[in-house]
C-alpha positions in Angstrom: -16.2 1.6 -16.0 -17.7 -0.4 -18.9 -14.5 0.2 -20.9 -12.3 -1.6 -18.4 -10.8 -4.9 -19.6 -12.3 -8.1 -18.1 -8.8 -9.2 -17.0 -8.5 -6.1 -14.9 -11.9 -6.7 -13.4 -10.8 -10.2 -12.5 -7.6 -8.9 -10.9 -9.8 -6.4 -9.0 -11.6 -9.4 -7.4 -8.3 -11.1 -6.6 -7.2 -8.0 -4.8 -10.5 -7.7 -3.1 -10.3 -11.1 -1.5 -6.6 -10.8 -0.7 -6.9 -7.4 0.9 -9.9 -8.6 2.9 -7.6 -11.1 4.6 -4.8 -8.5 4.9 -7.0 -5.9 6.6 -8.4 -8.5 9.1 -4.8 -8.8 10.2 -3.6 -5.2 10.0 -6.7 -3.9 11.8 -5.7 -5.8 14.9 -2.0 -6.8 14.7 -0.5 -3.6 16.4 -3.0 -4.2 19.3 -2.0 -7.9 19.4 1.7 -7.2 19.6 1.5 -4.4 22.2 -1.5 -5.4 24.3 -1.8 -9.2 23.9 1.8 -10.2 23.6 2.8 -7.3 25.8 5.7 -6.2 23.6 6.8 -2.6 23.4 6.0 0.0 20.7 9.7 -0.2 19.6 9.1 -3.9 18.8 6.0 -2.9 16.8 8.3 -0.5 14.9 10.6 -3.4 14.1 7.8 -5.6 12.9 6.3 -2.9 10.7 9.8 -1.9 9.4 10.7 -5.5 8.5 7.4 -6.2 6.8 7.5 -2.9 4.9 11.0 -3.4 3.7 10.4 -7.0 2.6 7.1 -6.1 0.9 8.4 -3.3 -1.1 12.2 -3.9 -1.4 12.0 -7.1 -3.3 9.5 -5.7 -5.8 12.3 -4.1 -7.7 14.0 -7.5 -8.0 10.9 -9.2 -9.4 10.0 -6.2 -11.6 13.5 -6.4 -13.1 13.2 -10.1 -13.6 9.8 -9.6 -15.2 11.2 -7.1 -17.7 14.4 -9.1 -18.3 12.7 -12.5 -18.9 9.2 -11.5 -19.9 7.5 -13.2 -17.0 4.1 -11.8 -15.8 1.3 -14.0 -14.6 3.5 -16.7 -13.0 4.9 -14.1 -10.6 1.4 -12.9 -9.9 0.1 -16.4 -9.0 3.2 -17.3 -6.9 2.9 -14.1 -5.0 -0.8 -14.5 -4.1 -0.2 -18.1 -3.2 2.5 -17.3 -0.7 0.4 -14.6 0.9 -2.6 -16.9 1.2 -0.6 -19.6 2.9 1.3 -17.5 5.4 -1.4 -15.2 6.8 -3.3 -18.0 8.7 0.0 -19.2 10.3 -0.1 -16.1 12.5 -2.5 -18.2 14.6 0.6 -20.0 16.0 2.7 -16.8 16.8 3.7 -16.3 20.4 6.2 -13.5 20.2 7.1 -10.4 18.2 9.9 -12.4 16.5 7.6 -15.0 15.1 5.1 -12.3 14.0 7.9 -10.5 12.3 9.1 -13.7 10.5 5.6 -14.6 9.3 4.8 -11.0 8.2 8.1 -10.9 6.4 7.3 -14.1 4.5 3.8 -13.0 3.7 5.2 -9.7 2.4 7.6 -11.6 0.2 4.5 -12.8 -1.7 3.4 -9.2 -2.0 6.8 -8.3 -3.4 6.7 -11.1 -6.0 3.4 -10.1 -7.4 3.1 -6.4 -7.1 5.3 -4.9 -9.9 4.2 -7.6 -12.3 0.6 -7.2 -11.4 0.8 -3.4 -12.2 2.6 -4.3 -15.4 -0.3 -6.6 -16.3 -2.9 -3.9 -15.5 -0.9 -1.4 -17.6 -0.8 -3.8 -20.5 -4.6 -4.2 -20.5 -5.3 -0.4 -20.0 -6.6 1.5 -22.9 -4.7 4.5 -24.3 -4.8 7.6 -22.1 -6.8 5.9 -19.4 -4.1 4.6 -17.0 -5.5 6.8 -14.1 -9.0 5.4 -14.6 -7.8 1.8 -14.8 -5.6 2.0 -11.7 -8.3 3.9 -9.9 -10.8 1.1 -10.6 -8.3 -1.5 -9.4 -7.5 0.4 -6.3 -11.2 0.8 -5.6 -11.6 -3.0 -5.5 -8.4 -3.3 -3.5 -9.6 -0.9 -0.8 -13.1 -2.4 -0.8 -11.5 -5.6 0.2 -9.7 -3.9 3.0 -13.0 -2.3 4.1 -14.7 -5.7 4.3 -11.8 -7.2 6.3 -11.8 -4.4 8.8 -15.6 -4.7 9.2 -15.2 -8.4 9.9 -12.5 -7.7 12.5 -14.7 -5.1 14.2 -17.8 -7.3 14.4 -15.8 -10.2 15.9 -14.1 -8.0 18.5 -17.3 -6.2 19.4 -19.6 -9.1 19.7 -17.3 -11.9 20.8 -14.7 -10.1 22.9 -11.1 -9.0 23.0 -9.4 -12.2 24.2 -6.2 -13.7 22.7 -8.4 -16.5 21.3 -10.4 -14.2 19.2 -7.3 -12.6 17.8 -6.0 -16.0 16.8 -9.3 -17.1 15.3 -9.3 -14.0 13.1 -5.8 -14.9 11.8 -7.0 -18.4 11.0 -10.1 -17.2 9.2 -7.9 -15.4 6.6 -7.4 -18.7 4.8 -10.9 -18.5 3.3 -10.6 -15.3 1.3 -7.1 -16.4 0.4 -8.5 -19.5 -1.3 -11.1 -17.4 -3.3 -8.3 -15.1 -4.5 -6.3 -18.1 -5.8 -9.2 -19.5 -7.7 -9.8 -16.2 -9.5 -6.2 -15.5 -10.4 -5.5 -19.0 -11.7 -8.6 -19.5 -13.8 -9.9 -16.0 -14.7 -6.8 -13.8 -15.3 -5.1 -14.2 -18.7 -1.4 -13.8 -19.1 -0.1 -11.2 -21.6 3.1 -10.8 -23.7 5.4 -8.4 -22.0 4.7 -4.9 -23.5 7.0 -1.9 -23.6 4.5 0.8 -24.7 1.5 1.2 -26.9 1.8 3.8 -29.8 -1.6 4.6 -31.3 -3.0 1.4 -30.0 -0.3 -0.8 -31.4 1.8 -3.1 -29.1 5.5 -3.1 -29.3 7.8 -5.6 -27.5 10.4 -4.2 -25.2 14.1 -3.8 -25.5 15.5 -3.6 -22.0 17.2 -0.2 -21.5 17.0 1.5 -18.1 18.5 4.8 -19.3 15.2 5.6 -21.0 13.6 6.0 -17.5 16.2 8.1 -15.7 14.0 11.2 -16.2 11.3 9.7 -13.8 13.6 9.4 -10.8 13.4 12.9 -9.4 9.6 12.7 -8.7 10.0 9.2 -7.3 12.6 10.4 -4.7 10.4 13.3 -3.7 7.7 10.8 -2.9 10.1 8.5 -1.0 11.0 11.4 1.2 7.4 12.1 2.1 6.8 8.4 2.9 9.7 8.4 5.3 8.2 11.1 7.5 4.5 10.2 7.5 3.3 7.8 10.2 2.7 4.2 9.1 -1.0 3.3 9.7 0.1 1.0 12.6 1.1 4.2 14.5 -2.2 5.8 13.7 -3.9 2.8 15.4 -1.7 3.3 18.5 -2.5 7.0 18.4 -6.2 6.2 18.6 -5.6 3.9 21.6 -3.5 6.6 23.3 -6.3 9.1 22.6 -8.7 6.9 24.6 -10.4 4.7 22.0 -11.3 1.2 23.2 -9.7 -1.7 21.4 -13.0 -3.0 20.1 -13.8 0.3 18.4 -10.5 0.9 16.8 -11.3 -1.2 13.7 -14.1 1.3 13.0 -11.4 3.8 12.3 -9.8 1.4 9.8 -13.2 0.9 8.3 -13.5 4.6 7.9 -10.0 4.8 6.3 -10.9 2.1 3.8 -14.3 3.5 3.1 -13.0 6.9 2.2 -10.4 5.4 -0.1 -13.0 3.2 -1.8 -15.2 6.2 -2.4 -12.5 8.5 -3.8 -10.1 6.0 -5.6 -11.8 6.1 -9.0 -12.3 9.9 -8.7 -8.6 10.5 -8.1 -7.8 8.1 -11.0 -9.8 10.1 -13.5 -8.6 13.4 -12.0 -5.0 12.3 -12.7 -5.9 11.7 -16.3 -7.6 15.1 -16.6 -5.3 17.4 -14.6 -2.0 15.6 -14.5 -0.4 13.2 -12.0 1.9 15.9 -10.5 -0.9 18.2 -9.5 -2.8 15.4 -7.8 0.4 14.3 -6.0 0.9 17.9 -4.7 -2.7 17.8 -3.3 -2.0 14.5 -1.7 1.0 15.9 0.2 -1.3 18.6 1.6 -3.7 15.9 2.8 -0.8 14.0 4.5 0.4 17.1 6.4 -3.1 18.0 7.5 -3.7 14.4 8.6 -0.6 14.4 10.9 -1.6 17.7 12.3 -5.0 16.4 13.3 -3.4 13.3 14.9 -1.1 15.7 16.9 -4.2 17.6 18.1 -6.0 14.3 18.8 -8.6 14.9 16.1 -8.4 11.2 15.3 -11.4 10.8 13.0 -10.5 13.7 10.8 -6.9 12.5 10.8 -8.0 9.2 9.5 -10.1 10.8 6.7 -7.3 12.9 5.6 -4.8 10.0 5.7 -7.2 8.1 3.4 -7.2 10.9 1.0 -3.4 11.1 1.0 -3.0 7.4 0.5 -5.4 7.0 -2.3 -4.5 10.2 -4.2 -0.8 9.7 -4.0 -0.7 6.0 -4.9 -3.1 6.4 -7.9 -1.2 9.4 -9.2 2.2 7.7 -8.9 1.1 4.4 -10.5 -0.6 6.3 -13.4 2.6 8.4 -13.8 4.8 5.3 -14.1 2.3 3.6 -16.4 2.1 6.7 -18.7 5.8 7.5 -18.9 8.0 4.5 -18.0 9.5 2.4 -20.8 10.6 -0.6 -18.6 7.4 -0.6 -16.6 8.1 -3.7 -14.4 11.4 -2.4 -13.3 10.2 1.1 -12.6 7.1 -0.1 -10.7 9.6 -2.3 -8.8 11.9 0.6 -8.1 9.0 2.7 -7.0 7.9 0.0 -4.5 11.5 -0.6 -3.4 11.9 3.1 -2.6 8.6 3.1 -0.7 10.0 0.1 1.2 13.3 1.6 2.2 11.8 4.9 3.2 8.8 3.4 4.9 10.8 0.8 6.8 13.4 3.3 8.1 10.6 5.7 8.9 8.8 3.1 11.0 12.1 2.2 12.8 12.7 5.9 13.6 9.1 6.5 14.6 9.1 3.6 17.0 12.4 4.7 18.6 11.4 8.3 18.9 8.0 7.4 20.4 9.5 5.0 22.9 12.3 7.3 24.1 10.8 10.8 23.7 7.1 10.3 23.6 4.2 10.4 21.1 4.2 14.2 20.7 7.9 14.4 19.8 7.5 11.7 17.1 4.5 13.6 15.6 6.3 16.9 15.5 9.3 15.2 13.8 6.9 13.8 11.2 5.2 17.1 10.6 8.4 19.0 10.2 9.8 16.5 7.7 6.7 16.5 5.6 6.5 20.3 5.4 10.2 20.3 4.3 9.5 17.8 1.5 6.5 19.7 0.1 8.6 22.9 0.0 11.4 21.0 -1.9 8.8 19.7 -4.3 7.2 23.1 -4.9 10.7 24.7 -5.4 11.7 21.9 -7.8 8.6 22.5 -9.9 9.0 26.2 -9.9 12.7 26.4 -10.7 13.1 23.7 -13.4 10.0 21.4 -13.3 10.0 17.7 -12.6 10.1 15.7 -15.8 7.2 13.5 -16.8 
């Protein structure tokens, strides 16, 4: 990791503090909505869907604007600032509507910064090391999530499960948010917008989306898989339905983040060595196995496999885009937008199926869909290959 640029290291710490705050919220928010505010699982589906769509959908817009007008760091700073401000305001939420509104605003900040942050990371990556670079950054990202879920667990375990504790956790997220802002403003350097590096030389971009059409087939395969797999909020509810006490559920989130932290760098260098598409295929197998374990109430194993799916798939897809996209900001934005639309619709559908037909029906729907997608992917590779 000594070859990783200091700006990427600084961005790693920004993500660490930001995702510490985010995980403190995501570890408990489904429980807060369903068991403290006494809203239904369908309402949780709406909140997750809205937050997911806003978070990812607008990334395409800001990725496009970044490419078009050569804006990088300003979008990153604005995005982190908006997230740091809105998270603590959940302290004042009293209904699923106010939670959805605040989560939506917080996710706008995520949307503003994400594609441009990945563009910045790509710009500072050395040649043929995109997987390693994104693997390192994701390690810091998930380590922050791990820290946040540990904090949430300790507070719930030692202080209690009252509404007051939930609200205090929301308020506490202001502290890591401030640390993240200090690092991104003073320790991350802006860069000229870069198209691609040939033999180590930098070349400024000419905006032409037609050059990136060849990447779309693999992106849409991934979007289909994301539609069917459960959002992590439904994994949390599955644990509660399986008999886990609320105070112990953050331990599962800790496990999820710990496994991702351990394996992120490994999957990054594996993508560089064996190719992004092979790692993505393996990630699909992890996802299917994870949902099967949840269906069988093997919750701990399901969480471990979910972690392997999440970290291997996101690292391989980001490395794939970094290696082959010409208009990186736009394609990163399109990638996140596709994840948004598929993930948001998937969350809506999961919430409705769970509410009307039960947990098992929703799980079988998820499994059937994911198995179909992996067959499509395998047949596509066998018959004509997926470009990249």
